[in-house]
Each structure stands twice: as C-alpha cells, then as structure tokens.
Backbone as JSON Lines, residues from 0, in Angstrom:
{"i":0,"aa":"M","n":[33.54,9.74,23.61],"ca":[32.36,8.94,24.31],"c":[32.31,7.47,23.53]}
{"i":1,"aa":"D","n":[31.99,6.76,24.55],"ca":[31.67,5.34,23.93],"c":[30.17,5.07,23.34]}
{"i":2,"aa":"D","n":[30.14,3.96,22.69],"ca":[28.74,3.8,22.07],"c":[27.73,3.56,23.04]}
{"i":3,"aa":"K","n":[27.98,2.95,24.4],"ca":[26.75,2.76,25.2],"c":[26.48,4.21,25.66]}
{"i":4,"aa":"T","n":[27.36,5.06,25.86],"ca":[27.27,6.57,26.35],"c":[26.08,7.22,25.22]}
{"i":5,"aa":"E","n":[26.7,7.08,24.19],"ca":[25.74,7.72,23.17],"c":[24.66,7.19,22.83]}
{"i":6,"aa":"L","n":[24.26,6.0,23.27],"ca":[23.13,5.13,23.09],"c":[22.15,5.67,24.41]}
{"i":7,"aa":"R","n":[22.63,5.82,25.47],"ca":[21.85,6.4,26.55],"c":[21.42,7.68,26.48]}
{"i":8,"aa":"L","n":[22.22,8.76,26.09],"ca":[22.03,9.93,25.67],"c":[20.67,10.31,24.55]}
{"i":9,"aa":"E","n":[20.98,9.3,23.54],"ca":[20.18,9.5,22.48],"c":[18.94,8.9,23.03]}
{"i":10,"aa":"C","n":[18.6,7.91,23.81],"ca":[17.41,7.44,24.61],"c":[16.87,8.65,25.39]}
{"i":11,"aa":"L","n":[17.57,9.38,26.0],"ca":[17.36,10.52,27.09],"c":[16.55,11.42,25.97]}
{"i":12,"aa":"R","n":[17.41,11.7,25.08],"ca":[16.78,12.8,24.21],"c":[15.64,12.43,23.58]}
{"i":13,"aa":"L","n":[15.37,11.41,23.01],"ca":[14.07,10.8,22.78],"c":[13.08,10.87,23.54]}
{"i":14,"aa":"A","n":[13.3,10.67,25.15],"ca":[12.47,10.71,26.19],"c":[12.04,12.1,26.27]}
{"i":15,"aa":"L","n":[12.92,12.93,26.08],"ca":[12.49,14.5,26.38],"c":[11.72,15.1,25.31]}
{"i":16,"aa":"E","n":[12.08,14.47,23.7],"ca":[11.21,14.99,22.8],"c":[10.01,14.66,22.6]}
{"i":17,"aa":"Y","n":[9.94,13.03,22.86],"ca":[8.48,12.6,22.46],"c":[7.69,12.08,23.84]}
{"i":18,"aa":"G","n":[8.25,12.45,25.02],"ca":[7.48,12.16,26.16],"c":[6.36,12.88,26.62]}
{"i":19,"aa":"T","n":[5.64,12.47,27.54],"ca":[4.52,13.23,27.99],"c":[5.26,14.21,28.99]}
{"i":20,"aa":"Q","n":[4.37,15.36,29.46],"ca":[4.78,16.44,30.39],"c":[4.97,15.71,31.77]}
{"i":21,"aa":"R","n":[4.5,14.79,32.05],"ca":[4.95,13.76,33.2],"c":[6.29,13.02,32.88]}
{"i":22,"aa":"D","n":[6.55,12.79,31.88],"ca":[7.68,11.94,31.6],"c":[8.91,13.1,31.52]}
{"i":23,"aa":"V","n":[8.83,14.0,31.07],"ca":[9.62,15.12,31.14],"c":[10.09,15.63,32.52]}
{"i":24,"aa":"L","n":[9.17,15.28,33.45],"ca":[9.67,15.79,34.89],"c":[10.67,14.82,35.44]}
{"i":25,"aa":"N","n":[10.7,13.63,35.11],"ca":[11.68,12.51,35.22],"c":[11.99,11.52,34.12]}
{"i":26,"aa":"P","n":[12.6,12.39,33.19],"ca":[13.15,11.47,31.87],"c":[14.0,10.32,32.0]}
{"i":27,"aa":"H","n":[14.62,10.18,32.94],"ca":[15.57,9.14,33.09],"c":[14.89,7.68,33.01]}
{"i":28,"aa":"L","n":[13.46,7.88,33.58],"ca":[12.76,6.63,33.69],"c":[12.31,6.16,32.44]}
{"i":29,"aa":"L","n":[12.06,6.93,31.64],"ca":[11.27,6.74,30.22],"c":[12.86,6.45,29.38]}
{"i":30,"aa":"A","n":[13.89,6.92,29.7],"ca":[14.93,6.8,28.8],"c":[15.56,5.38,28.85]}
{"i":31,"aa":"D","n":[15.43,5.12,30.52],"ca":[16.06,3.77,30.83],"c":[14.98,2.6,30.25]}
{"i":32,"aa":"T","n":[13.87,2.81,30.23],"ca":[12.96,2.0,29.51],"c":[12.95,1.97,28.05]}
{"i":33,"aa":"Y","n":[13.47,2.71,27.23],"ca":[13.96,3.13,25.77],"c":[15.39,2.06,25.87]}
{"i":34,"aa":"Y","n":[16.03,2.22,26.45],"ca":[17.35,1.79,26.48],"c":[17.43,0.14,26.69]}
{"i":35,"aa":"E","n":[16.44,-0.3,27.58],"ca":[16.18,-1.41,27.8],"c":[15.75,-2.34,26.42]}
{"i":36,"aa":"W","n":[14.72,-1.65,25.9],"ca":[14.03,-2.09,24.75],"c":[15.01,-2.12,23.63]}
{"i":37,"aa":"V","n":[15.81,-1.04,23.37],"ca":[16.82,-1.33,22.4],"c":[17.74,-2.17,22.41]}
{"i":38,"aa":"T","n":[18.26,-2.42,23.64],"ca":[19.67,-3.38,23.83],"c":[18.95,-4.73,24.04]}
{"i":39,"aa":"Q","n":[17.51,-5.12,24.24],"ca":[17.39,-6.53,24.56],"c":[17.67,-7.27,23.26]}
{"i":40,"aa":"G","n":[18.01,-8.41,23.5],"ca":[18.23,-9.6,22.44],"c":[19.39,-9.14,21.32]}
{"i":41,"aa":"S","n":[20.43,-8.25,22.32],"ca":[21.21,-8.08,21.11],"c":[22.74,-8.83,21.72]}
{"i":42,"aa":"G","n":[22.63,-10.07,22.06],"ca":[23.78,-10.64,22.3],"c":[24.16,-11.68,21.32]}
{"i":43,"aa":"Q","n":[25.23,-12.26,21.78],"ca":[26.1,-13.05,20.4],"c":[25.1,-14.26,20.27]}
{"i":44,"aa":"A","n":[24.37,-14.63,20.97],"ca":[23.36,-15.96,20.76],"c":[22.42,-15.35,19.5]}
{"i":45,"aa":"R","n":[22.17,-14.32,19.26],"ca":[21.26,-13.66,18.11],"c":[21.78,-13.91,17.0]}
{"i":46,"aa":"P","n":[20.97,-14.52,15.77],"ca":[21.42,-14.62,14.61],"c":[21.72,-13.05,14.04]}
{"i":47,"aa":"A","n":[22.71,-13.3,12.93],"ca":[23.32,-12.13,12.23],"c":[22.17,-11.45,11.49]}
{"i":48,"aa":"D","n":[21.45,-12.37,10.95],"ca":[20.32,-11.62,10.13],"c":[18.94,-11.74,10.54]}
{"i":49,"aa":"N","n":[18.63,-11.59,11.85],"ca":[17.62,-11.71,12.94],"c":[16.63,-12.61,12.43]}
{"i":50,"aa":"R","n":[16.83,-13.83,11.72],"ca":[15.96,-14.87,11.42],"c":[16.32,-16.26,12.55]}
{"i":51,"aa":"K","n":[15.3,-16.68,13.11],"ca":[15.57,-17.68,14.04],"c":[16.15,-18.96,13.38]}
{"i":52,"aa":"D","n":[15.77,-19.52,12.12],"ca":[15.93,-20.6,11.41],"c":[17.4,-20.27,10.95]}
{"i":53,"aa":"G","n":[17.8,-18.99,10.39],"ca":[18.94,-18.72,9.9],"c":[18.98,-18.91,8.13]}
{"i":54,"aa":"G","n":[17.87,-19.51,7.73],"ca":[17.48,-19.26,6.2],"c":[17.09,-18.13,5.83]}
{"i":55,"aa":"R","n":[17.43,-17.98,4.46],"ca":[17.0,-16.97,3.85],"c":[15.48,-16.9,3.06]}
{"i":56,"aa":"K","n":[14.86,-15.89,3.34],"ca":[13.51,-15.7,2.55],"c":[13.51,-15.58,1.2]}
{"i":57,"aa":"Q","n":[12.79,-16.29,0.48],"ca":[12.59,-16.0,-0.75],"c":[11.71,-15.0,-1.27]}
{"i":58,"aa":"A","n":[11.94,-14.17,-2.03],"ca":[10.86,-13.27,-2.53],"c":[10.0,-13.62,-3.28]}
{"i":59,"aa":"R","n":[8.56,-13.24,-2.89],"ca":[7.43,-13.92,-3.78],"c":[7.51,-13.09,-5.04]}
{"i":60,"aa":"K","n":[7.16,-13.78,-6.01],"ca":[6.88,-13.4,-7.56],"c":[5.66,-12.34,-7.54]}
{"i":61,"aa":"A","n":[5.57,-11.37,-8.19],"ca":[4.61,-10.6,-8.46],"c":[3.51,-11.36,-9.2]}
{"i":62,"aa":"R","n":[2.57,-11.07,-8.55],"ca":[1.43,-11.79,-9.62],"c":[1.22,-11.21,-10.97]}
{"i":63,"aa":"S","n":[0.66,-12.12,-11.96],"ca":[0.69,-11.54,-13.49],"c":[-0.49,-11.72,-13.65]}
{"i":64,"aa":"V","n":[-0.97,-11.06,-14.87],"ca":[-2.37,-11.08,-15.64],"c":[-2.21,-12.59,-16.2]}
{"i":65,"aa":"R","n":[-3.59,-13.0,-16.33],"ca":[-3.45,-14.39,-16.85],"c":[-3.26,-14.17,-18.41]}
{"i":66,"aa":"E","n":[-2.67,-15.07,-19.15],"ca":[-2.51,-15.11,-20.52],"c":[-3.94,-15.01,-21.17]}
{"i":67,"aa":"G","n":[-3.92,-14.35,-22.19],"ca":[-5.04,-14.14,-23.24],"c":[-6.16,-13.5,-22.38]}
{"i":68,"aa":"S","n":[-5.99,-12.92,-21.2],"ca":[-7.3,-12.0,-20.75],"c":[-6.96,-10.55,-21.08]}
{"i":69,"aa":"T","n":[-7.85,-9.56,-21.32],"ca":[-7.74,-8.33,-21.78],"c":[-8.34,-7.5,-20.78]}
{"i":70,"aa":"P","n":[-7.9,-6.39,-20.46],"ca":[-8.66,-5.42,-19.61],"c":[-9.89,-4.9,-20.08]}
{"i":71,"aa":"Q","n":[-10.69,-4.86,-19.01],"ca":[-12.33,-4.9,-19.33],"c":[-12.56,-3.18,-19.22]}
{"i":72,"aa":"L","n":[-13.14,-2.8,-20.41],"ca":[-13.67,-1.38,-20.38],"c":[-14.48,-1.14,-19.58]}
{"i":73,"aa":"T","n":[-14.8,0.01,-19.0],"ca":[-15.83,0.64,-18.14],"c":[-17.0,0.96,-19.04]}
{"i":74,"aa":"V","n":[-18.2,0.9,-18.76],"ca":[-19.46,1.14,-19.19],"c":[-19.19,2.48,-20.07]}
{"i":75,"aa":"N","n":[-18.88,3.59,-19.06],"ca":[-18.68,5.02,-19.43],"c":[-17.69,5.17,-20.53]}
{"i":76,"aa":"A","n":[-16.49,4.46,-20.65],"ca":[-15.68,4.73,-21.73],"c":[-16.18,3.89,-22.86]}
{"i":77,"aa":"T","n":[-16.94,2.8,-22.82],"ca":[-17.7,2.16,-24.19],"c":[-18.65,3.08,-24.55]}
{"i":78,"aa":"V","n":[-19.46,3.86,-23.9],"ca":[-20.54,4.85,-24.29],"c":[-19.94,6.01,-25.15]}
{"i":79,"aa":"E","n":[-18.87,6.69,-24.36],"ca":[-18.13,7.67,-25.04],"c":[-17.62,7.42,-26.21]}
{"i":80,"aa":"K","n":[-17.01,6.17,-26.55],"ca":[-16.46,5.64,-27.76],"c":[-17.37,5.76,-28.76]}
{"i":81,"aa":"E","n":[-18.89,5.22,-28.39],"ca":[-19.69,5.08,-29.27],"c":[-20.39,6.56,-29.93]}
{"i":82,"aa":"V","n":[-20.38,7.31,-28.99],"ca":[-21.04,8.59,-29.11],"c":[-20.03,9.39,-29.93]}
{"i":83,"aa":"G","n":[-18.76,9.57,-29.43],"ca":[-17.66,10.3,-29.99],"c":[-17.32,10.16,-31.35]}
C-alpha cells in the first residue's frame, strides 16, 4: 500500500472511532474532512521547519531568583519554630 492510501485509511479509522453516530453512518465524509485537514499546506513551498521566516527561535532563559533574596517563611512555620 502506498502512503496516500494508508493515510486515507487512518483518517477513515479516526472518523469511525471518534465520530458521532451520524458520522458513523457516512464515515467517508468525515474521513475526507480529516484528510483535507492533514494534507493542507504540505506542498514544496512550505518551509522545512514550519516557520514562515525560516529563522530559529531562541529558547528563553528560565527566570532566576534575584541575588541576595531569601525565601520567606510562612507565619505558621515561624510560630512552630518558636513553640517547638
């Protein structure tokens, strides 16, 4: 089987598995909708990494705690420390 046929069969399986009772009566209609959605924009003009500008997005650095700051104790922890 070629890739196109396998993809169509997978769309049909999804339509039967997740479709409503009405969709199951005519699953090819929903399967065609799924197939169109999956294959849209997969032409050669589409960038390889799915970015329109072709650039790589830099990962943001994780936020760090400000230097010199210490975690604040809750009131209950302070009271337990004094009582205990």
